[in-house]
Backbone bond lengths (Angstrom), bond angles and torsions (degrees), N, CA, C in turn:
res aa  C-N    CA-C-N  psi(-1)  N-CA   C-N-CA  omega(-1)  CA-C   N-CA-C  phi
1 M - - - 1.507 - - 1.597 106.97 -
2 S 1.357 111.98 153.19 1.436 115.81 -179.66 1.591 109.38 -111.53
3 Y 1.332 112.58 159.54 1.468 114.31 178.75 1.529 114.02 -58.52
4 R 1.346 111.20 151.71 1.469 119.00 -173.94 1.480 111.56 -57.89
5 F 1.350 117.98 -31.99 1.427 122.80 -173.58 1.555 113.08 -86.81
6 L 1.335 116.56 0.92 1.495 119.94 -178.98 1.489 114.58 -92.51
7 V 0.983 141.91 -10.68 1.424 132.82 179.73 1.526 114.26 -66.56
8 S 5.718 126.79 -84.43 1.526 160.25 -100.07 1.530 91.31 114.72
9 F 15.954 114.48 147.98 1.503 149.48 86.29 1.583 107.03 -64.28
10 A 1.252 121.84 176.90 1.382 123.30 -167.25 1.533 111.83 -61.32
11 A 1.299 115.84 -30.83 1.512 119.67 -176.74 1.497 108.98 -136.11
12 L 1.313 120.71 83.65 1.473 124.53 173.57 1.471 111.65 -77.67
13 A 1.346 114.56 133.57 1.487 118.18 179.58 1.535 110.42 -58.89
14 G 1.352 115.51 131.21 1.471 121.50 173.65 1.525 110.73 99.53
15 L 1.392 117.37 -9.84 1.431 114.88 -177.54 1.561 109.65 -76.26
16 T 1.376 116.13 142.23 1.364 121.56 -175.27 1.501 110.44 -114.01
17 I 1.429 118.46 12.87 1.439 122.41 -178.02 1.528 106.02 -117.40
18 A 1.291 113.51 153.89 1.453 119.36 -179.58 1.504 111.09 -69.59
19 P 1.355 119.45 143.16 1.454 121.13 178.49 1.536 107.01 -66.10
20 L 1.344 111.60 150.40 1.481 119.63 -175.90 1.559 109.24 -65.28
21 A 1.358 117.91 -28.16 1.430 119.55 178.18 1.517 112.20 -64.69
22 A 1.303 118.95 -22.40 1.388 125.86 178.21 1.560 112.08 -72.80
23 Q 1.313 115.01 -12.42 1.500 120.38 -176.63 1.512 112.11 -95.61
24 Q 1.327 118.13 14.44 1.438 121.94 -172.81 1.533 111.57 -56.96
25 S 1.283 115.74 -30.55 1.491 118.38 -179.90 1.461 113.62 -60.00
26 R 1.349 116.33 -21.49 1.484 119.91 -178.82 1.534 111.55 -80.40
27 S 1.343 120.19 -14.14 1.395 122.76 -172.52 1.458 114.71 -85.97
28 K 1.298 116.41 137.23 1.522 119.93 171.28 1.435 107.99 -92.68
29 S 1.373 115.17 71.67 1.491 119.45 -171.71 1.554 115.12 -62.63
30 S 1.305 116.06 -22.86 1.429 118.11 177.37 1.477 115.24 -67.41
31 T 1.336 114.45 -22.20 1.481 118.55 -177.18 1.502 111.15 -101.05
32 V 1.350 118.26 1.01 1.459 119.80 -178.27 1.482 108.63 -90.88
33 P 1.357 117.82 127.01 1.481 120.88 179.59 1.522 111.49 -57.91
34 A 1.290 117.60 147.12 1.434 123.17 -175.78 1.527 108.25 -117.30
35 A 1.380 116.33 138.09 1.501 120.80 174.89 1.543 107.60 -73.93
36 A 1.309 110.66 177.67 1.531 117.36 -179.19 1.537 111.50 -62.99
37 D 1.318 118.87 -29.04 1.445 120.22 -177.10 1.515 113.73 -88.62
38 G 1.384 114.97 2.92 1.506 119.73 173.40 1.555 110.89 97.70
39 H 1.240 118.45 -15.03 1.499 120.23 177.85 1.489 111.01 -80.00
40 P 1.303 117.42 155.84 1.517 120.63 179.97 1.515 110.07 -55.27
41 D 1.314 117.26 139.42 1.458 121.07 -179.14 1.543 106.69 -91.76
42 L 1.287 116.93 117.71 1.441 124.04 177.21 1.504 113.29 -89.89
43 S 1.341 116.05 -5.56 1.476 120.87 -174.44 1.503 110.89 -59.12
44 G 1.307 118.31 143.78 1.457 120.72 178.63 1.565 108.78 144.63
45 I 1.258 114.84 -177.39 1.465 124.57 176.08 1.525 110.61 -106.19
46 W 1.285 117.90 132.04 1.517 123.01 -169.89 1.566 107.47 -140.00
47 T 1.319 110.02 156.70 1.488 116.19 172.96 1.530 107.24 -136.38
48 N 1.341 111.82 149.93 1.516 121.08 175.81 1.495 110.53 -115.20
49 A 1.290 119.10 14.55 1.501 122.57 -174.68 1.508 109.13 -56.87
50 T 1.294 120.38 132.85 1.398 125.84 174.07 1.473 111.10 -162.55
51 V 1.314 116.83 157.11 1.533 122.97 172.77 1.512 110.30 -91.31
52 T 1.314 119.02 -4.27 1.452 119.83 175.71 1.469 112.59 -61.68
53 P 1.292 123.41 125.37 1.471 125.20 -178.82 1.509 109.29 -76.33
54 M 1.372 114.21 154.71 1.526 116.66 174.96 1.504 110.99 -61.25
55 E 1.265 118.06 -46.69 1.470 123.67 178.41 1.513 112.14 -98.69
56 R 1.335 115.45 146.38 1.471 119.24 -177.10 1.476 115.48 -71.12
57 P 1.299 118.85 125.31 1.503 120.29 179.12 1.470 109.86 -67.74
58 A 1.342 112.37 152.41 1.451 119.60 -178.56 1.511 116.65 -56.43
59 Q 1.283 117.81 -26.04 1.434 121.38 -178.87 1.521 115.56 -69.27
60 F 1.338 117.54 -14.73 1.422 126.07 -179.27 1.561 113.32 -111.05
61 S 1.292 117.88 128.92 1.479 122.92 179.84 1.457 115.73 -97.27
62 K 1.286 119.57 -3.59 1.478 123.93 -176.41 1.467 112.49 -149.88
63 L 1.325 114.76 162.04 1.506 119.92 179.25 1.469 117.04 -63.85
64 Q 1.341 113.12 -50.82 1.449 120.50 -179.26 1.513 110.87 -88.65
65 I 1.369 117.18 131.38 1.435 121.46 -175.02 1.548 108.90 -129.57
66 T 1.272 120.03 163.25 1.464 124.07 178.16 1.425 112.82 -73.65
67 D 1.342 120.30 161.81 1.428 122.87 173.53 1.477 112.84 -58.33
68 A 1.434 112.97 -40.24 1.472 118.25 -179.07 1.514 111.80 -61.20
69 E 1.307 116.06 -41.35 1.441 121.66 -179.09 1.558 111.26 -66.14
70 A 1.384 114.38 -38.18 1.377 120.15 179.16 1.533 111.02 -70.76
71 T 1.282 117.02 -39.47 1.479 117.94 178.20 1.512 114.55 -65.99
72 T 1.300 117.55 -32.10 1.511 119.88 174.78 1.465 110.56 -67.35
73 F 1.341 116.97 -41.73 1.470 123.90 178.61 1.586 109.36 -61.43
74 E 1.307 114.60 -48.88 1.446 123.48 -178.64 1.494 111.60 -55.94
75 R 1.363 112.76 -50.11 1.498 119.03 179.11 1.514 113.26 -62.18
76 T 1.321 116.70 -37.82 1.391 120.53 177.25 1.572 111.62 -62.55
77 Q 1.376 115.97 -43.80 1.423 123.09 177.31 1.604 110.35 -59.50
78 A 1.249 115.25 -45.24 1.484 121.10 -179.92 1.555 110.18 -63.89
79 Q 1.317 115.65 -39.37 1.497 118.15 178.86 1.478 111.86 -68.18
80 D 1.381 115.12 -38.73 1.474 121.21 -179.26 1.530 110.27 -61.29
81 L 1.372 114.64 -42.87 1.396 118.65 178.83 1.553 111.36 -66.85
82 K 1.307 116.43 -41.15 1.481 118.53 177.19 1.584 110.96 -61.50
83 D 1.383 114.63 -39.96 1.479 117.59 -176.10 1.529 110.41 -66.88
84 E 1.320 116.83 -31.51 1.465 119.68 -176.47 1.516 112.82 -86.01
85 D 1.254 120.51 -13.42 1.420 125.61 -178.84 1.519 111.24 -52.34
86 G 1.333 116.74 121.76 1.443 121.18 178.47 1.506 113.48 82.38
87 K 1.315 121.01 -1.40 1.428 122.58 -178.56 1.511 110.72 -96.82
88 S 1.278 115.36 167.95 1.485 120.13 -177.62 1.504 117.39 -93.84
89 D 1.293 111.50 -10.42 1.547 116.81 -179.64 1.516 113.17 -154.50
90 G 1.307 114.25 161.01 1.488 118.04 -178.89 1.505 103.89 158.58
91 P 1.372 119.21 167.59 1.460 124.14 176.39 1.507 114.55 -49.86
92 I 1.294 117.41 -49.54 1.433 123.26 -173.83 1.553 107.93 -66.81
93 I 1.310 115.33 -50.10 1.512 121.89 178.22 1.506 111.45 -56.20
94 R 1.345 115.75 -42.59 1.454 120.51 178.81 1.541 109.77 -60.37
95 A 1.359 113.02 -45.55 1.513 119.80 -179.26 1.551 110.16 -57.81
96 A 1.335 117.48 -30.21 1.477 122.78 177.51 1.533 114.78 -81.46
97 G 1.333 112.88 -4.07 1.482 118.59 177.45 1.539 110.83 77.45
98 S 1.392 116.14 24.31 1.455 120.35 -175.38 1.583 110.32 -118.94
99 S 1.325 117.54 28.72 1.447 122.16 -179.63 1.511 111.22 -53.56
100 G 1.316 121.55 127.44 1.436 123.97 178.44 1.485 115.13 86.60
101 T 1.291 117.04 -17.38 1.505 119.09 -179.71 1.424 113.45 -113.42
102 G 1.371 122.29 -17.98 1.405 122.76 179.88 1.489 113.22 63.87
103 G 1.306 114.71 50.04 1.523 123.43 -168.70 1.576 109.81 -60.74
104 Y 1.332 122.04 -24.47 1.478 124.05 -178.24 1.535 107.81 -137.73
105 N 1.353 112.01 141.58 1.449 118.75 165.32 1.492 108.17 -100.59
106 A 1.387 113.66 178.26 1.472 117.08 -173.99 1.516 116.28 -59.70
107 L 1.384 114.49 -23.84 1.460 118.86 -177.24 1.511 110.31 -60.45
108 F 1.402 119.14 -34.25 1.432 124.02 -173.71 1.537 113.11 -88.36
109 I 1.354 117.97 -5.65 1.455 118.89 -177.59 1.538 104.89 -92.40
110 D 1.335 114.09 129.21 1.483 119.80 178.64 1.476 106.66 -146.10
111 R 1.363 114.85 73.56 1.437 120.88 -176.70 1.539 109.50 -105.53
112 G 1.330 117.24 9.40 1.488 119.93 -175.49 1.534 107.15 86.29
113 S 1.370 113.59 179.13 1.465 117.14 -178.20 1.500 110.11 -129.34
114 E 1.355 121.63 -1.97 1.443 120.34 -174.02 1.511 111.35 -127.33
115 M 1.325 117.26 159.50 1.408 127.24 172.05 1.470 109.63 -73.21
116 I 1.362 120.85 156.19 1.433 119.78 178.39 1.492 114.26 -71.91
117 R 1.329 117.62 150.57 1.467 123.18 177.14 1.486 107.20 -121.82
118 V 1.340 118.52 127.69 1.468 124.33 176.36 1.535 105.87 -129.38
119 D 1.339 115.73 133.33 1.384 120.23 -178.64 1.601 113.22 56.68
120 G 1.320 116.13 33.01 1.373 123.73 179.14 1.540 115.62 76.15
121 V 1.350 115.28 5.84 1.515 118.87 -178.09 1.508 111.68 -123.27
122 K 1.342 114.36 137.74 1.445 117.47 -178.80 1.505 110.53 -73.17
123 R 1.351 117.38 153.23 1.430 124.53 -178.89 1.472 114.44 -123.63
124 S 1.355 117.29 145.77 1.435 121.68 -174.69 1.491 115.77 -88.97
125 S 1.415 117.09 -15.35 1.414 118.61 179.73 1.545 107.87 -151.40
126 L 1.323 115.63 161.80 1.459 120.38 175.70 1.560 107.67 -79.51
127 I 1.303 117.10 -33.22 1.449 119.30 175.02 1.529 115.15 -70.37
128 I 1.340 116.21 123.48 1.476 118.81 176.32 1.447 113.77 -111.41
129 D 1.326 121.03 -10.64 1.460 127.45 170.21 1.428 109.33 -148.12
130 P 1.412 116.80 125.50 1.413 128.18 6.00 1.518 116.15 -62.21
131 P 1.337 114.61 154.61 1.490 120.98 -174.06 1.498 115.04 -55.50
132 E 1.378 116.47 -28.05 1.430 118.70 179.45 1.516 116.86 -77.46
133 G 1.331 114.31 -5.46 1.409 119.51 171.51 1.498 113.10 80.21
134 K 1.307 120.83 26.53 1.368 126.60 -176.94 1.628 110.69 -124.47
135 V 1.398 115.11 148.30 1.402 118.89 174.79 1.547 110.48 -62.81
136 P 1.342 121.22 130.77 1.497 120.23 -178.46 1.500 111.25 -56.38
137 P 1.327 118.90 161.22 1.453 123.11 -176.99 1.609 106.48 -63.02
138 L 1.352 112.76 146.69 1.404 119.70 177.98 1.604 109.38 -84.07
139 T 1.311 113.73 147.80 1.442 118.30 178.89 1.605 106.57 -75.88
140 A 1.315 116.54 166.78 1.445 121.91 178.98 1.545 111.45 -59.83
141 E 1.321 113.37 -38.59 1.487 117.17 177.42 1.506 110.67 -63.28
142 A 1.290 116.98 -41.21 1.458 120.65 179.03 1.487 113.64 -66.91
143 R 1.316 119.64 -38.55 1.442 122.52 175.46 1.441 113.34 -62.20
144 A 1.378 116.79 -41.36 1.474 118.82 176.02 1.556 111.07 -64.55
145 R 1.307 115.76 -42.81 1.461 118.30 -179.89 1.451 112.07 -64.09
146 F 1.323 118.50 -40.25 1.456 123.62 177.60 1.568 112.03 -60.26
147 A 1.321 114.63 -44.43 1.483 119.63 178.30 1.482 112.35 -63.31
148 K 1.320 114.64 -36.51 1.538 115.81 177.56 1.543 110.90 -69.51
149 M 1.408 116.71 -36.03 1.447 118.37 179.45 1.507 108.12 -66.47
150 M 1.358 121.74 -40.87 1.436 122.30 178.97 1.482 114.39 -62.74
151 T 1.384 115.69 -31.36 1.416 118.71 177.54 1.491 111.45 -70.09
152 S 1.309 114.42 -40.06 1.473 118.27 177.75 1.507 113.15 -65.98
153 F 1.293 118.18 -27.29 1.413 124.01 -178.13 1.548 112.50 -59.02
154 N 1.380 112.68 -27.29 1.417 122.15 -176.88 1.552 113.17 -94.51
155 K 1.318 116.85 6.79 1.438 121.17 -178.18 1.587 109.58 -87.76
156 F 1.313 114.52 135.46 1.490 121.23 178.43 1.503 111.35 -128.19
157 D 1.323 117.04 23.63 1.477 120.21 -178.77 1.479 114.78 -72.13
158 D 1.383 113.31 -29.88 1.413 119.02 -173.85 1.513 111.14 -151.17
159 V 1.363 115.15 142.74 1.462 119.89 -174.71 1.546 108.40 -58.26
160 K 1.338 118.36 -34.68 1.483 120.03 179.74 1.502 116.88 -67.31
161 E 1.328 113.81 -9.91 1.487 118.49 178.09 1.510 114.55 -89.00
162 R 1.388 112.99 -8.56 1.468 117.37 -179.08 1.594 111.47 -80.70
163 P 1.284 115.37 153.24 1.487 117.72 -178.58 1.549 115.20 -53.56
164 F 1.279 119.42 151.96 1.451 126.63 -176.80 1.472 103.63 -60.04
165 S 1.324 123.88 -46.38 1.457 125.99 -175.47 1.484 113.05 -60.90
166 E 1.350 114.89 -38.60 1.449 120.09 178.61 1.510 112.73 -66.81
167 R 1.296 115.86 -29.22 1.475 121.89 171.20 1.475 120.40 -90.69
168 C 1.347 113.81 7.64 1.461 121.89 177.23 1.539 112.02 59.74
169 I 1.357 112.97 36.86 1.449 120.34 177.72 1.541 111.09 -95.03
170 L 1.292 116.33 -36.51 1.460 126.42 -174.81 1.478 108.62 -151.07
171 G 1.319 114.42 142.01 1.514 123.18 175.05 1.536 109.60 -62.26
172 F 1.359 114.65 141.56 1.460 120.42 175.26 1.468 111.33 -76.28
173 G 1.322 118.52 157.64 1.514 124.38 175.24 1.445 113.43 73.51
174 S 1.338 123.42 14.86 1.461 126.66 176.08 1.493 110.85 62.01
175 T 1.361 114.88 51.61 1.486 121.61 175.38 1.505 109.30 -68.35
176 A 1.356 114.33 -46.89 1.538 117.05 178.93 1.478 111.67 -76.74
177 G 1.325 120.07 -25.10 1.425 125.10 -179.78 1.536 111.40 64.11
178 P 1.303 111.80 -152.15 1.499 123.71 -6.18 1.529 111.49 -82.74
179 P 1.374 116.20 147.80 1.478 127.00 3.29 1.519 112.47 -76.47
180 M 1.397 115.28 151.75 1.437 117.73 -179.82 1.530 109.36 -88.49
181 M 1.337 119.75 105.21 1.368 127.72 -165.28 1.572 111.89 -101.38
182 P 1.325 117.25 141.41 1.537 119.19 172.62 1.580 105.63 -75.57
183 V 1.332 110.35 142.86 1.559 118.99 -179.87 1.510 107.51 -128.85
184 L 1.327 116.06 -152.45 1.393 121.62 -173.34 1.543 114.64 -80.27
185 Y 1.321 114.69 -19.78 1.453 121.82 -173.68 1.491 111.59 -169.57
186 N 1.341 116.96 167.99 1.486 121.30 -179.33 1.489 113.63 53.82
187 N 1.278 116.33 55.75 1.451 122.93 -179.79 1.516 113.11 -100.30
188 T 1.302 116.84 33.54 1.460 123.22 -175.85 1.605 108.35 -104.98
189 Y 1.303 113.77 140.84 1.468 120.20 178.63 1.500 111.47 -133.45
190 Q 1.281 117.89 147.33 1.493 121.02 173.00 1.544 107.38 -120.60
191 F 1.408 113.60 121.95 1.477 120.34 178.62 1.537 108.14 -101.31
192 V 1.309 113.13 126.57 1.515 120.74 175.13 1.533 107.55 -117.45
193 Q 1.381 119.38 117.29 1.428 121.46 -171.52 1.518 112.35 -115.67
194 T 1.341 117.68 128.23 1.419 124.41 168.84 1.516 109.40 -119.64
195 K 1.344 118.33 179.17 1.405 121.57 178.35 1.524 114.21 -66.63
196 D 1.352 113.38 -32.91 1.535 120.10 -173.80 1.541 112.74 -103.33
197 T 1.326 117.47 -21.41 1.447 119.61 -173.00 1.466 110.09 -147.74
198 I 1.321 117.49 143.21 1.481 124.13 167.74 1.455 110.67 -121.43
199 M 1.316 117.59 127.86 1.404 128.66 -177.98 1.503 110.45 -104.38
200 I 1.287 116.31 135.83 1.457 119.79 175.48 1.592 108.58 -126.04
201 L 1.340 114.20 113.12 1.457 119.68 178.07 1.482 108.52 -95.29
202 V 1.336 117.10 122.56 1.470 124.51 -177.26 1.561 109.59 -97.40
203 E 1.330 115.93 127.53 1.438 119.31 -179.53 1.579 111.68 -55.51
204 M 1.336 114.89 -43.52 1.479 121.21 -179.48 1.581 110.59 -64.04
205 V 1.264 115.51 114.46 1.427 124.92 174.52 1.616 112.49 59.51
206 H 1.336 112.38 10.35 1.507 119.37 178.08 1.510 107.75 59.21
207 D 1.248 120.47 38.15 1.502 122.54 173.73 1.535 106.08 -64.58
208 V 1.322 118.96 147.52 1.444 124.91 -179.44 1.506 109.95 -127.38
209 R 1.305 119.16 124.06 1.407 124.04 172.99 1.568 109.13 -103.38
210 V 1.296 113.06 131.79 1.541 119.59 176.95 1.574 106.91 -114.33
211 I 1.298 115.77 121.65 1.458 121.79 -179.86 1.524 104.72 -110.51
212 R 1.334 114.20 119.75 1.475 123.56 -179.46 1.487 110.46 -90.27
213 M 1.231 121.05 118.31 1.521 123.49 -174.73 1.516 108.69 -78.22
214 N 1.276 114.37 140.30 1.438 123.94 169.40 1.550 113.57 50.95
215 G 1.336 116.02 36.03 1.433 119.22 -178.59 1.505 109.02 -108.73
216 T 1.324 114.18 -167.07 1.465 119.34 -179.90 1.643 103.99 -125.82
217 H 1.320 112.92 154.70 1.438 117.88 -176.77 1.530 111.14 -70.00
218 R 1.271 114.50 147.51 1.522 121.43 174.76 1.491 108.21 -65.10
219 P 1.338 119.45 163.57 1.384 126.16 178.99 1.620 108.28 -56.00
220 S 1.309 117.07 150.16 1.442 121.94 -171.59 1.515 113.99 -62.82
221 N 1.400 116.13 -19.10 1.444 121.82 -179.54 1.564 113.33 -86.25
222 V 1.323 112.71 -4.57 1.494 118.45 176.75 1.486 105.08 -100.43
223 R 1.396 116.98 105.61 1.452 122.63 -174.22 1.542 110.41 -127.32
224 T 1.351 115.90 143.77 1.459 121.24 176.38 1.493 108.07 -128.52
225 L 1.379 114.37 173.12 1.436 121.11 -178.88 1.529 109.23 -69.93
226 L 1.322 118.94 -32.76 1.425 120.93 -176.42 1.574 110.92 -100.01
227 G 1.289 113.70 5.12 1.469 118.37 -179.15 1.519 111.94 75.23
228 D 1.292 115.97 -172.92 1.491 124.14 -179.70 1.510 106.15 -117.40
229 S 1.408 115.70 114.96 1.443 122.27 -167.81 1.625 106.12 -108.08
230 I 1.322 116.01 123.41 1.453 123.40 175.64 1.512 109.66 -117.38
231 G 1.324 118.42 127.14 1.478 120.29 -176.64 1.518 111.94 -114.10
232 H 1.345 114.17 156.92 1.455 122.37 167.95 1.474 109.75 -152.05
233 W 1.293 115.68 162.12 1.501 120.28 177.47 1.469 112.19 -94.18
234 D 1.322 119.86 127.41 1.452 126.85 171.28 1.525 105.66 -112.76
235 G 1.422 112.64 92.56 1.480 116.26 -171.08 1.482 109.76 66.49
236 D 1.394 112.27 -126.56 1.450 120.36 -179.96 1.557 113.53 -92.05
237 T 1.303 115.50 10.53 1.506 120.50 -172.29 1.519 108.44 -115.74
238 L 1.356 116.52 125.72 1.367 125.01 175.47 1.553 108.39 -80.88
239 V 1.350 118.17 115.76 1.413 124.97 177.03 1.493 111.19 -100.96
240 V 1.271 119.34 128.08 1.496 124.50 -176.88 1.511 110.56 -120.33
241 D 1.219 119.91 121.51 1.505 123.61 -178.80 1.548 109.46 -110.06
242 T 1.307 118.48 119.68 1.453 119.90 -173.15 1.560 108.34 -122.72
243 T 1.329 117.40 131.20 1.446 126.63 172.35 1.549 107.88 -134.91
244 N 1.358 112.79 -164.34 1.447 119.01 169.71 1.559 111.77 63.80
245 F 1.363 115.89 38.68 1.430 115.89 175.99 1.568 110.59 -79.14
246 R 1.358 112.73 154.82 1.466 117.46 166.38 1.533 105.32 -82.19
247 P 1.399 116.72 139.90 1.517 118.14 -177.30 1.422 116.49 -53.09
248 E 1.338 120.38 -34.33 1.444 124.01 177.72 1.466 116.75 -74.40
249 G 1.318 117.58 -8.33 1.411 121.89 178.53 1.528 116.93 -108.75
250 A 1.345 112.78 -4.04 1.514 112.92 -176.05 1.530 109.64 -74.74
251 F 1.317 112.98 154.49 1.472 123.85 -171.60 1.488 115.90 -75.61
252 Y 1.317 117.30 134.46 1.541 124.66 168.17 1.530 110.47 55.52
253 G 1.336 118.36 43.18 1.440 120.88 -179.68 1.475 118.00 77.42
254 A 1.307 119.03 10.07 1.461 125.37 179.94 1.511 109.44 -66.43
255 S 1.358 117.83 161.25 1.396 122.09 179.81 1.491 109.73 -91.00
256 E 1.304 120.48 179.32 1.474 125.46 174.30 1.460 113.80 -66.68
257 N 1.400 117.48 -7.69 1.394 120.62 -178.46 1.580 110.05 -95.23
258 L 1.286 113.44 8.79 1.467 117.61 -178.66 1.541 111.90 -60.04
259 H 1.301 116.82 135.78 1.455 126.84 -178.11 1.521 106.95 -122.02
260 V 1.316 120.31 116.04 1.406 129.00 -178.85 1.492 113.57 -109.32
261 I 1.327 117.41 126.75 1.472 117.92 174.82 1.476 110.54 -122.54
262 E 1.391 115.25 116.85 1.444 122.39 -176.45 1.545 109.00 -107.78
263 R 1.385 113.88 145.88 1.415 120.87 177.25 1.524 107.65 -131.35
264 F 1.383 113.68 120.32 1.479 120.91 -177.59 1.526 107.52 -111.09
265 R 1.278 121.85 118.01 1.478 123.72 175.45 1.504 108.28 -124.69
266 R 1.373 115.14 122.17 1.465 119.69 176.17 1.494 108.67 -76.01
267 F 1.293 115.40 98.43 1.425 121.36 -169.35 1.585 112.39 -74.34
268 D 1.269 112.87 -34.08 1.450 118.81 176.77 1.565 104.27 -159.35
269 P 1.393 118.49 177.07 1.423 117.58 -178.83 1.498 118.45 -58.32
270 Q 1.327 115.72 -20.38 1.423 123.63 -175.80 1.551 114.95 -102.78
271 T 1.331 115.69 -5.60 1.528 117.43 -166.77 1.550 109.58 -141.51
272 I 1.273 112.58 134.99 1.499 123.57 163.86 1.516 109.36 -112.47
273 L 1.309 120.81 114.44 1.397 123.52 178.51 1.550 108.05 -82.83
274 Y 1.270 114.63 119.22 1.506 120.98 -174.98 1.534 110.06 -109.01
275 R 1.333 113.65 121.88 1.450 117.58 175.26 1.607 110.79 -122.05
276 V 1.253 116.78 134.18 1.486 116.16 -174.58 1.542 108.78 -138.82
277 T 1.375 112.21 130.05 1.430 118.34 175.54 1.463 114.55 -113.58
278 L 1.359 115.63 138.32 1.425 119.80 -177.47 1.500 110.41 -111.99
279 D 1.375 119.30 134.07 1.418 122.70 -174.55 1.540 104.89 -134.92
280 D 1.301 115.94 118.81 1.454 123.10 178.58 1.539 108.57 -161.20
281 P 1.397 115.19 84.59 1.498 116.82 179.60 1.484 118.44 -53.59
282 S 1.348 117.26 -30.63 1.420 119.93 179.80 1.599 110.83 -76.42
283 T 1.247 115.84 -1.14 1.561 117.98 177.47 1.476 112.55 -122.78
284 Y 1.363 119.27 -47.14 1.436 122.71 -174.02 1.536 110.84 -110.76
285 A 1.339 114.60 149.27 1.476 120.88 176.27 1.514 113.83 -65.37
286 K 1.334 118.00 -25.77 1.399 123.63 177.95 1.539 108.66 -157.62
287 Q 1.348 117.18 167.31 1.393 120.13 176.02 1.551 109.53 -67.41
288 W 1.285 117.20 158.34 1.496 120.79 173.44 1.414 114.85 -145.49
289 T 1.364 119.76 159.91 1.433 121.35 -161.45 1.588 105.97 -140.93
290 M 1.281 112.16 138.74 1.456 122.08 173.81 1.557 109.63 -120.84
291 E 1.338 115.65 153.14 1.481 121.90 178.55 1.486 109.31 -146.15
292 F 1.250 117.00 134.46 1.482 122.79 178.46 1.511 111.86 -167.79
293 P 1.371 120.25 153.81 1.392 121.04 -175.72 1.515 114.25 -89.78
294 F 1.299 114.81 150.03 1.525 123.52 164.57 1.550 105.27 -101.50
295 R 1.245 114.40 126.58 1.518 120.35 -179.44 1.554 110.28 -105.57
296 A 1.346 112.94 141.60 1.414 119.82 178.91 1.568 108.60 -61.62
297 T 1.291 118.50 139.26 1.466 121.64 179.32 1.564 109.72 -141.25
298 Q 1.305 114.71 157.76 1.479 116.13 179.13 1.441 111.22 -78.12
299 G 1.371 115.52 139.05 1.465 120.19 175.19 1.421 113.81 -88.36
300 P 1.289 115.92 -167.88 1.466 128.42 2.46 1.543 113.41 -84.39
301 V 1.317 116.97 175.58 1.430 122.61 169.17 1.499 108.76 -81.95
302 Y 1.292 117.66 112.07 1.510 121.89 -172.59 1.537 109.28 -75.30
303 E 1.340 113.89 166.10 1.465 118.69 178.41 1.487 106.95 -68.92
304 Y 1.395 112.62 141.55 1.470 116.40 172.58 1.521 107.42 -112.97
305 A 1.370 113.55 112.88 1.440 121.06 -177.64 1.488 106.84 -88.99
306 C 1.365 119.26 112.16 1.446 123.38 -178.63 1.524 107.98 -115.39
307 H 1.354 119.83 8.50 1.460 117.27 -174.26 1.536 113.09 -69.26
308 E 1.310 117.76 -19.16 1.483 118.90 -178.69 1.546 110.46 -62.60
309 G 1.354 116.41 -23.67 1.489 116.13 174.51 1.392 111.92 -70.03
310 N 1.329 118.70 -36.97 1.451 122.90 177.24 1.518 113.59 -68.64
311 Y 1.322 113.55 -40.97 1.511 116.20 178.42 1.541 110.81 -67.53
312 A 1.359 118.71 -29.36 1.463 121.51 -179.42 1.556 107.22 -77.82
313 M 1.298 119.09 -13.11 1.446 116.44 -177.70 1.496 115.09 -59.66
314 T 1.323 116.44 -34.42 1.516 120.32 173.27 1.481 111.13 -57.20
315 D 1.347 117.00 -44.65 1.434 120.06 -179.93 1.547 112.94 -65.35
316 I 1.349 115.09 -43.18 1.474 120.39 176.10 1.472 113.74 -55.76
317 M 1.326 113.53 -51.21 1.454 116.87 -179.17 1.525 112.96 -68.93
318 G 1.413 117.34 -38.56 1.434 120.29 177.24 1.452 114.11 -63.36
319 G 1.406 114.54 -35.85 1.486 118.47 -179.29 1.560 108.74 -68.29
320 A 1.237 116.62 -37.80 1.514 121.96 177.77 1.530 108.17 -62.30
321 R 1.309 117.38 -46.89 1.522 116.74 -177.88 1.557 108.19 -66.54
322 K 1.318 117.24 -34.41 1.514 117.09 -179.13 1.473 109.79 -66.63
323 M 1.393 118.56 -40.26 1.418 121.25 -179.10 1.551 109.77 -65.59
324 E 1.339 116.47 -36.31 1.500 122.71 175.79 1.507 110.37 -59.91
325 A 1.344 116.08 -47.21 1.445 121.92 -176.48 1.550 110.14 -63.96
326 Q 1.321 114.09 -37.70 1.535 120.06 -177.85 1.595 104.76 -67.16
327 Q 1.296 115.12 -43.31 1.499 114.27 -177.83 1.532 110.82 -65.94
328 Q 1.332 116.91 -38.40 1.501 120.53 178.14 1.482 111.61 -58.02
329 R 1.414 117.49 -41.72 1.458 121.85 -176.35 1.559 108.94 -67.35
330 K 1.311 115.56 -24.44 1.474 116.03 179.12 1.517 113.44 -71.89
């Protein structure tokens, strides 16, 4: 498994994109189910699976691409997966943190087969701002922090030093978020909505997000891996403000000061348009934003058995001790 950071309010200063609330004309609101309190009902089972990468590949020069361009990319992705099936290494295997061991064959990969489509047009990246579709430059502080994290990734002295995903504590790739990112498999989510609370059950590791509506953030010394999420309605859009992350849980090398703003709009009965902005001046040169759809999918959310990672921990630690003993004999 790879580290969580390795895998994307209504008017935030510095944003160059239009607020999601301004896109209300695109919504078929009359066909969107309503909750008892009159707000759009986000309840249901959804998936964000896609082969669209977080950052824009070099082959594309713009966000919106033609269907023909998307089809070529999709076919290449499908062929790459087929070519790696049964092998011990390759780009997809390395992305899963299984380089040299072939931890997954094609049967276990369920990332979808298509690029995302928004407003009827295919997109080349999840990132929509900056316009070039890339994560903004990291600050010097962030580069030093990132280097330290990578060093700790190779530590095998103690079980507690291993990644959360390896210990079945948290899904890899920020599946639970925020931001809630698509990864290689288990991209299914169940939303349960009440007036006071919205719960999001994540298929990966069965992580659970609890969004408290119209509340206030907990004291800054109360921190969790998924942060503290407070929601409110801005018209027909659910806005979720998350702070209070534990430093080891922040996304993509961010600091514990990460501030994430998510906007969920049920665009039609089959689609929630998800937009997320990340703000962390100690990590990124500027704020950045991603946007992609969650599509309705048939349930249920099946059990995710992650205990094999815990059972393997004995072998991981034992292997490290054996290597140390061999080095000492030399």
